[in-house]
C-alpha positions as CSV (number, residue, x, y, z in Angstrom):
1,M,-109.4,107.8,17.7
2,E,-106.6,106.8,19.9
3,T,-103.9,104.2,19.1
4,N,-101.6,102.4,21.6
5,G,-98.7,101.7,19.3
6,P,-95.9,104.1,18.2
7,N,-96.9,106.7,15.6
8,H,-94.3,107.0,12.9
9,H,-95.9,110.2,11.7
10,S,-95.7,111.9,15.0
11,R,-93.4,114.9,15.4
12,E,-92.6,114.0,19.1
13,N,-89.9,111.5,18.2
14,R,-88.2,113.6,15.5
15,P,-85.4,116.1,16.4
16,S,-86.1,119.7,15.7
17,T,-84.8,120.8,12.4
18,G,-84.4,124.4,13.6
19,S,-81.5,123.5,16.0
20,N,-79.8,121.5,13.2
21,N,-79.9,124.5,10.9
22,A,-78.5,126.8,13.5
23,N,-75.6,124.4,14.2
24,R,-74.8,124.3,10.5
25,G,-74.7,128.0,10.2
26,Q,-72.0,128.1,12.9
27,S,-69.9,125.4,11.2
28,T,-66.5,126.4,9.8
29,E,-66.9,123.9,7.0
30,E,-69.4,124.6,4.3
31,E,-71.0,121.8,2.3
32,V,-70.9,122.5,-1.4
33,F,-73.4,120.7,-3.6
34,V,-71.9,119.3,-6.7
35,N,-74.4,118.3,-9.4
36,Q,-72.7,115.1,-10.8
37,A,-75.5,114.5,-13.2
38,Q,-75.1,118.0,-14.8
39,M,-71.4,117.6,-15.0
40,T,-71.8,114.2,-16.7
41,W,-74.4,115.6,-19.1
42,H,-72.1,118.4,-20.2
43,E,-69.2,116.0,-20.6
44,V,-71.2,113.6,-22.8
45,R,-72.6,116.6,-24.8
46,R,-69.1,117.9,-25.4
47,Q,-68.0,114.5,-26.6
48,W,-71.0,114.1,-28.9
49,A,-70.9,117.7,-30.3
50,G,-67.2,117.8,-30.6
51,D,-64.8,120.6,-30.0
52,Q,-66.7,123.8,-31.0
53,S,-63.5,125.8,-31.4
54,Q,-62.4,123.5,-34.3
55,K,-65.7,123.9,-36.1
56,S,-65.3,127.6,-36.7
57,K,-61.8,127.0,-38.2
58,R,-63.0,124.6,-40.9
59,I,-62.4,125.7,-44.4
60,A,-65.2,125.4,-46.9
61,R,-64.4,122.6,-49.3
62,E,-65.6,121.5,-52.6
63,P,-68.7,119.3,-52.6
64,I,-68.0,115.6,-52.8
65,M,-70.8,114.9,-55.2
66,S,-70.4,116.4,-58.7
67,W,-72.8,119.2,-59.8
68,T,-73.8,117.0,-62.7
69,T,-74.9,114.1,-60.5
70,T,-78.6,113.3,-60.9
71,Y,-81.0,111.5,-58.6
72,E,-81.1,108.6,-61.1
73,D,-77.3,108.4,-60.9
74,L,-77.6,107.8,-57.2
75,L,-80.4,105.3,-57.4
76,C,-79.0,103.2,-60.3
77,S,-75.4,103.0,-59.0
78,T,-74.2,100.1,-56.8
79,E,-70.8,101.7,-56.3
80,R,-69.8,103.2,-53.0
81,F,-68.8,106.8,-52.8
82,Q,-65.1,107.4,-52.6
83,Q,-65.6,109.3,-49.3
84,P,-68.5,109.9,-47.0
85,I,-70.9,112.6,-48.1
86,P,-71.8,115.1,-45.4
87,L,-75.4,115.1,-44.4
88,A,-75.8,118.8,-45.2
89,E,-74.6,118.2,-48.8
90,M,-77.0,115.3,-49.3
91,V,-79.9,117.2,-47.9
92,D,-79.2,120.1,-50.2
93,F,-78.9,117.8,-53.2
94,L,-82.3,116.1,-52.3
95,V,-84.1,119.3,-51.7
96,D,-82.8,120.7,-55.1
97,T,-83.9,117.6,-56.8
98,W,-87.3,117.6,-55.2
99,H,-87.8,121.3,-56.1
100,E,-87.0,120.5,-59.8
101,E,-89.5,117.7,-59.8
102,G,-92.2,119.7,-58.0
103,L,-92.2,117.4,-55.0
104,Y,-91.1,120.0,-52.4
105,D,-92.9,123.3,-52.0
């Protein structure tokens, strides 16, 4: 089948990529690809995760919740905690409570 109009898929109108690649190899300036998305991802991750060098220097501290605190104490109280309870401490507390009640195996 023959067409009379220009064919956009034809290779006749496109420059040869071989000659362009040869010219680039002789260039004194090299193009360096900089992955901006990767750089941004690492920056946002660093901000989110915080400074890792400071994490290793943290001193173990006493738990915020008393060892005598019960699950009922937490549910029945309307008072706010004096300071935020770290997630790891709360998870440990809940898992211990669930083990005692037979809810977590």
